C-alpha positions as CSV (number, residue, x, y, z in Angstrom):
1,X,73.9,-0.1,-79.1
2,X,72.9,-2.3,-75.9
3,X,69.7,-1.0,-74.6
4,X,69.0,-3.2,-71.8
5,X,66.6,-6.0,-71.5
6,X,62.8,-6.3,-72.3
7,X,60.1,-9.0,-72.3
8,X,57.9,-9.7,-75.1
9,X,55.0,-12.1,-74.3
10,X,53.5,-14.4,-76.8
11,X,56.7,-14.6,-79.0
12,X,55.5,-17.1,-81.2
13,X,52.9,-14.8,-82.4
14,X,52.8,-12.9,-85.7
15,X,53.3,-9.3,-84.1
16,X,55.4,-10.5,-81.2
17,X,57.8,-12.3,-83.6
18,X,58.3,-9.2,-85.6
19,X,58.8,-7.4,-82.4
20,X,61.6,-9.6,-81.1
21,X,63.2,-9.2,-84.5
22,X,62.9,-5.3,-84.5
23,X,64.2,-5.1,-80.7
24,X,67.3,-7.4,-81.5
25,X,68.0,-5.0,-84.6
26,X,67.9,-1.9,-82.1
27,X,70.4,-3.5,-79.8
28,X,67.9,-4.7,-76.8
29,X,68.2,-7.9,-75.0
30,X,65.0,-9.7,-75.4
31,X,63.4,-12.2,-73.0
32,X,60.4,-14.0,-74.8
33,X,57.5,-15.9,-73.2
34,X,56.0,-18.6,-75.2
35,X,53.2,-20.8,-74.3
36,X,54.2,-24.6,-73.4
37,X,53.0,-26.8,-76.2
38,X,52.0,-29.9,-74.0
39,X,55.2,-31.4,-74.0
40,X,55.5,-31.2,-77.7
41,X,58.8,-29.6,-79.1
42,X,57.7,-26.3,-80.9
43,X,59.8,-25.3,-83.8
44,X,60.7,-21.6,-83.0
45,X,63.8,-21.7,-85.5
46,X,62.4,-18.6,-87.1
47,X,63.2,-16.7,-83.6
48,X,66.6,-18.2,-82.8
49,X,67.9,-17.8,-86.3
50,X,67.2,-14.1,-86.2
51,X,70.2,-12.0,-86.3
52,X,71.5,-11.1,-82.6
53,X,69.4,-14.1,-81.3
54,X,72.3,-16.1,-80.4
55,X,73.6,-13.6,-78.0
56,X,70.6,-11.7,-76.9
57,X,67.6,-13.5,-77.1
58,X,66.1,-16.0,-74.2
59,X,63.1,-18.1,-74.7
60,X,61.0,-19.0,-71.6
61,X,57.7,-21.0,-71.2
62,X,54.8,-19.2,-69.6
63,X,51.0,-19.1,-70.1
64,X,48.5,-16.5,-69.1
65,X,46.5,-19.4,-66.9
66,X,49.8,-19.1,-64.8
67,X,50.7,-15.6,-64.3
68,X,53.5,-16.4,-62.0
69,X,55.1,-18.1,-64.9
70,X,55.9,-14.7,-66.4
71,X,58.2,-14.0,-63.1
72,X,61.4,-15.5,-64.7
73,X,61.1,-13.8,-68.2
74,X,60.4,-10.3,-66.4
75,X,62.9,-10.5,-63.8
76,X,65.7,-7.8,-64.4
77,X,63.8,-6.0,-67.4
78,X,63.5,-2.4,-68.1
79,X,60.3,-2.9,-70.0
80,X,57.6,-5.4,-71.1
81,X,55.8,-5.7,-74.5
82,X,52.5,-7.5,-73.6
83,X,51.4,-9.1,-76.6
84,X,49.9,-12.5,-75.7
85,X,46.1,-12.7,-75.8
86,X,43.8,-15.7,-76.1
87,X,42.4,-15.9,-79.6
88,X,39.5,-18.0,-80.2
89,X,37.3,-17.1,-83.1
90,X,35.8,-20.5,-83.4
91,X,34.2,-20.4,-79.9
92,X,35.8,-23.2,-78.6
93,X,35.5,-21.9,-75.0
94,X,33.0,-19.5,-73.3
95,X,33.6,-15.8,-73.6
96,X,33.8,-15.7,-70.0
97,X,36.6,-17.9,-69.6
98,X,38.6,-16.3,-72.4
99,X,38.0,-12.8,-70.7
100,X,39.0,-14.1,-67.3
101,X,42.3,-15.9,-68.3
102,X,43.4,-12.6,-70.4
103,X,42.5,-10.0,-67.6
104,X,43.8,-12.3,-64.8
105,X,47.1,-13.2,-66.8
106,X,47.5,-9.6,-67.8
107,X,47.1,-8.1,-64.2
108,X,49.6,-11.0,-63.1
109,X,52.3,-10.1,-65.7
110,X,51.7,-6.2,-64.6
111,X,52.0,-7.3,-60.9
112,X,55.3,-9.2,-61.7
113,X,56.4,-5.9,-63.3
114,X,56.1,-4.0,-60.2
115,X,57.7,-6.9,-58.1
116,X,60.5,-6.8,-60.4
117,X,61.6,-3.1,-59.0
118,X,63.3,-2.7,-62.6
119,X,60.7,-2.5,-65.0
120,X,60.0,1.0,-66.0
121,X,57.1,0.9,-68.4
122,X,54.8,-1.5,-70.1
123,X,53.3,-1.5,-73.5
124,X,50.4,-3.2,-73.9
125,X,48.9,-4.4,-77.3
126,X,45.4,-4.0,-77.4
127,X,43.2,-3.6,-80.6
128,X,41.1,-1.1,-82.6
129,X,38.0,-3.3,-81.7
130,X,38.3,-1.6,-78.3
131,X,37.3,1.5,-80.1
132,X,34.6,0.9,-82.9
133,X,31.8,-1.2,-81.7
134,X,29.6,1.2,-80.2
135,X,27.1,2.1,-82.8
136,X,28.8,5.0,-84.3
137,X,28.1,5.5,-87.9
138,X,30.7,4.2,-90.5
139,X,30.9,8.0,-91.5
140,X,32.6,9.1,-88.3
141,X,36.0,9.1,-87.3
142,X,37.0,7.9,-83.7
143,X,39.8,8.7,-81.3
144,X,41.3,7.2,-78.1
145,X,38.2,8.7,-76.1
146,X,35.9,6.1,-77.7
147,X,35.5,2.6,-76.1
148,X,33.7,-0.2,-77.6
149,X,30.3,-0.9,-75.8
150,X,30.1,-4.9,-74.6
151,X,26.2,-5.0,-74.9
152,X,26.6,-3.5,-78.6
153,X,29.2,-6.1,-79.4
154,X,26.9,-9.1,-77.8
155,X,23.9,-7.7,-79.9
156,X,25.6,-7.1,-83.3
157,X,28.8,-9.4,-83.4
158,X,27.8,-12.6,-81.3
159,X,29.0,-14.9,-84.4
160,X,31.9,-12.5,-85.7
161,X,34.3,-13.0,-82.7
162,X,32.6,-11.2,-79.9
163,X,34.4,-12.9,-77.3
164,X,37.8,-11.6,-78.5
165,X,36.4,-8.0,-79.1
166,X,34.8,-8.2,-75.3
167,X,38.3,-9.6,-73.9
168,X,40.4,-7.3,-75.5
169,X,37.8,-4.2,-74.4
170,X,38.0,-5.6,-70.8
171,X,41.7,-6.4,-70.5
172,X,42.8,-3.1,-72.0
173,X,40.7,-1.1,-69.2
174,X,42.0,-3.4,-66.7
175,X,45.5,-2.7,-67.5
176,X,45.2,1.0,-67.6
177,X,43.5,1.1,-64.2
178,X,46.2,-1.3,-62.7
179,X,49.2,1.2,-64.0
180,X,47.0,3.9,-62.5
181,X,46.5,2.5,-59.3
182,X,49.6,1.1,-58.8
183,X,52.1,3.9,-60.0
184,X,53.3,1.5,-63.1
185,X,53.6,3.3,-66.5
186,X,51.0,1.4,-68.6
187,X,50.8,2.5,-72.4
188,X,48.5,0.8,-74.7
189,X,48.6,0.5,-78.7
190,X,45.5,-0.1,-80.7
191,X,46.2,-1.3,-84.1
192,X,43.7,-2.0,-86.6
193,X,44.5,-4.9,-89.2
194,X,47.6,-5.7,-89.1
195,X,49.0,-6.8,-92.4
196,X,52.3,-7.4,-94.0
197,X,55.2,-9.9,-94.2
198,X,55.5,-12.6,-91.4
199,X,58.0,-14.9,-89.8
200,X,56.0,-17.9,-88.9
201,X,55.7,-20.6,-91.7
202,X,51.8,-20.4,-91.3
203,X,49.8,-17.3,-92.6
204,X,48.5,-15.3,-89.7
205,X,44.8,-14.9,-89.4
206,X,44.7,-11.0,-89.9
207,X,46.8,-11.6,-92.8
208,X,44.6,-14.3,-94.2
209,X,41.4,-12.2,-93.9
210,X,43.3,-9.2,-95.7
211,X,44.1,-11.4,-98.5
212,X,40.8,-13.2,-98.9
213,X,40.6,-11.5,-102.3
214,X,43.8,-12.9,-103.5
215,X,43.2,-16.3,-101.9
216,X,39.9,-16.4,-103.6
217,X,38.1,-16.7,-100.3
218,X,34.6,-14.8,-100.7
219,X,33.4,-15.9,-97.4
220,X,35.6,-13.4,-95.7
221,X,34.5,-10.5,-97.9
222,X,31.9,-9.2,-95.6
223,X,34.7,-8.6,-93.1
224,X,36.6,-6.0,-95.5
225,X,33.5,-3.7,-96.3
226,X,35.2,-1.2,-94.9
227,X,38.7,-1.8,-93.3
228,X,41.5,-0.1,-91.6
229,X,44.7,-1.3,-92.2
230,X,48.3,-1.0,-90.8
231,X,51.7,-2.4,-91.6
232,X,53.3,-5.1,-88.9
233,X,56.6,-3.2,-89.1
234,X,54.6,0.2,-88.2
235,X,52.7,-1.5,-85.2
236,X,56.1,-2.7,-83.8
237,X,57.8,0.6,-84.3
238,X,55.0,2.3,-82.6
239,X,55.6,0.2,-79.6
240,X,59.2,0.8,-79.4
241,X,58.7,4.4,-79.9
242,X,56.1,4.8,-76.9
243,X,58.3,2.8,-75.0
244,X,61.2,5.0,-75.6
245,X,59.1,8.2,-75.6
246,X,59.0,9.8,-72.1
247,X,55.6,11.5,-72.4
248,X,53.7,8.8,-73.7
249,X,50.5,8.3,-71.6
250,X,47.4,6.2,-72.1
251,X,46.0,4.8,-75.5
252,X,47.4,5.1,-78.9
253,X,45.3,4.3,-82.1
254,X,48.0,3.0,-84.8
255,X,46.4,2.5,-88.3
256,X,47.7,3.8,-91.5
257,X,45.0,3.5,-94.1
258,X,41.2,2.9,-94.4
259,X,39.8,1.3,-97.8
260,X,36.2,-0.2,-99.1
261,X,35.9,-3.4,-100.5
262,X,35.7,-1.8,-103.8
263,X,38.8,0.3,-103.3
264,X,40.5,-2.9,-102.2
265,X,39.4,-4.8,-105.3
266,X,40.3,-2.2,-107.5
267,X,43.8,-2.2,-106.3
268,X,44.5,-5.8,-106.0
269,X,43.0,-6.8,-109.4
270,X,45.2,-4.3,-111.2
271,X,48.3,-4.8,-109.1
272,X,48.1,-8.6,-108.9
273,X,46.4,-9.7,-112.1
274,X,48.2,-13.1,-111.9
275,X,45.6,-13.9,-109.1
276,X,42.1,-14.4,-110.3
277,X,40.3,-12.0,-107.6
278,X,36.6,-13.0,-107.6
279,X,34.5,-10.3,-108.7
280,X,32.5,-8.0,-105.7
281,X,29.4,-7.4,-108.0
282,X,27.4,-9.9,-105.8
283,X,28.1,-8.3,-102.5
284,X,25.9,-5.6,-101.7
285,X,27.1,-2.7,-99.5
286,X,26.3,-4.2,-96.1
287,X,25.9,-1.5,-93.6
288,X,26.4,-3.7,-90.6
289,X,30.1,-4.6,-91.8
290,X,30.9,-1.0,-92.4
291,X,32.8,0.4,-89.0
292,X,33.4,3.8,-88.1
293,X,37.2,5.2,-89.1
294,X,39.9,5.9,-86.5
295,X,42.5,8.7,-86.2
296,X,46.1,8.1,-85.3
297,X,46.9,11.9,-84.7
298,X,47.7,11.2,-81.1
299,X,50.4,8.8,-82.0
300,X,51.5,11.0,-84.9
301,X,51.9,13.9,-82.6
302,X,54.5,12.2,-80.7
303,X,56.6,12.3,-83.8
304,X,56.0,9.0,-85.0
305,X,55.8,8.4,-88.8
306,X,54.3,5.4,-90.9
307,X,56.6,3.9,-93.2
308,X,54.4,1.6,-95.3
309,X,51.4,2.2,-97.7
310,X,48.6,-0.6,-98.5
311,X,50.8,-1.8,-101.5
312,X,53.7,-2.6,-99.3
313,X,51.6,-4.6,-97.0
314,X,50.3,-6.7,-99.7
315,X,53.8,-7.0,-101.5
316,X,55.2,-8.1,-98.3
317,X,52.5,-10.4,-97.4
318,X,52.4,-12.1,-100.7
319,X,55.9,-12.8,-100.7
320,X,55.9,-14.7,-97.3
321,X,53.0,-16.5,-98.7
322,X,55.0,-17.5,-101.6
323,X,58.2,-18.1,-99.7
324,X,56.2,-20.9,-97.5
325,X,54.1,-22.3,-100.3
326,X,50.8,-20.8,-98.9
327,X,50.3,-19.4,-102.7
């Protein structure tokens, strides 16, 4: 069962924590890098209590603003899953600062991989947002050849997470370019809205937005006009699959299903009648928030299969929210 050591950055996050769970289940030794918490003891029991964690999980402190801090967790690893990324949807810091930290930190991590002499492949977690923001019509379906346009993002999404979209796009380009120039095998995974169960005690932001109807938060409805979803476990399995797949090259979109606000309302109001889902009649068909679709054909052509649909995503998320007294 033992498959060697891998490093997962951003280990306390929604996706990374689930990735650690999966990697341990599949027999890997896992080093995870988590951000230091200003001297406060961070509760990571949801990681240390995972099956296999006592024997095969090591937790290190590291920060993207200090790339050298990743040297220790990467040392001796055969692979790195780089998931960590600054998230600041509230605009607490300038876009340039966030982007510089993401790019410099990621390139520092990749340099540590080169210096290690043991890392065979890096799988970087990008985002569907690096593909869809370029003015294409919502009726179109885009693939890995498409890149988001920074100018378009600044013009249309200044109040809706532009710094994150920009930093993700520029970071993905930077890591792919670094890999090419330095002979490092770098693959990127581009998930759409990640949804489903979670290990942390708090509801992840992408799950909260996805569950806006269940929570009755109509302020988030405009973000769900036309949305592509993917189950967290499918995203994690795609990362591991591409790490183990010898012919993986470049970018891979990872998305299971796309739905409109009306379709989502129909599903949730009928499947979960115990929640008073606010009606959508007052929401006009806002073209601005209807994005192009994306295709996961390249990923599927490697032999990967999605295991979960929309129902399982919501069932899993609702179960975790109940368990943590969030619902």
